[in-house]
N, C-alpha and C positions, 0 to 999 in steps of 0.2 A: 464425477460430475464437474463440469467446468463452471468457474465463477469469475466474475469481474467485481473487484472491490475498489472503493475509494477509501483510502486509509489516511487518517490524520492522528499521529502519535505526538502528544504534548507532554514532555517531562516537566514536572512541577518542582519547585524548590531549587532550581539551578540557575536562576537569573533570567534575563529577558532574551538572550540570544540562544537559539536552539539548533543552529545549523550543524554543529558538530554531531548532534544526536541524529538528525535527519541523515547526515552523511553515513553514519554507521548503519542505519536501516537500509539505505540505498545499496551499500556493499553486501548486506545480507541478501537482499532481493536479487542482486546480480549473481551472487554466488549460487543461489538456488536455480538460476537459469530461467527465471520467470520474466515474461514481458511486462514492462512497467513504463509509466510516464509520470515523471515528476512535474508537479505544478505548484503554484504559489502557496497553496494552503493544504498540500497533501500529495499523495501519490496514488495513481490508478495502477492496479495490478491485476493480471489475468493468468489463469492456469487452473490446474486441478484443485479442487476444494481443499484437500488435506495439505497439499504443498503450500498453497496461499496462506492458510491459517497457521501453518507451522512457522512461516516467515513472520507473521504477526507475533507469535509467541517468542521467537528468537529476538525480535526487536525489543520486546519488553525485557527479556532476560539481560540482553546486552546493555540496555540503557540503565537498568537498575544496577548492573555491574559497574557502570561508570559513575555511580554515586547518586543518581536521581532517586530521592526517597519515595516519589509518587509519580504516577503516569496516568493521564487521562487519554483515552483513545476513542475516536469516532470512526465507525465503519459503516459504509453503505455497501450492501452486497446485492448482486443480481445474478440470477441463473435463468437459463432457458433450455428447454428440452426439445422444442419443435425444430430447431436448426442450430448449427454452429454460428456464432457471431463473435468477432473480435472487437477490441476497443477501436481499432482502425476502421472496421466496418461501420461501427456506430457513428463515428465522426464523419466518415465519407458520406453516409446517408443524409446527414443534416446539411453538410456543405453543398451537396447536389441540389438541395431544395432552396438554398439561399440565393 
């Protein structure tokens, strides 16, 4: 099943700058070959359910491995089975209406 998620991973106990942790997650997403879009407060990711959520797990494992004692993650997930729809399709649909 295809899924699109909005992922926000926040390591706690590592100070106020988290960009190096975000960069690690971006590398994991890229290595997995998933389509993604980084934005100011998270990352949109699309792909097969298991592949996408495996990336989330890998992000947690890697960030803990970097010394973060705690991580809080917010995920919004959407699936649809009536037709295929990409992140780009969703954005294009809105832009056409503006």
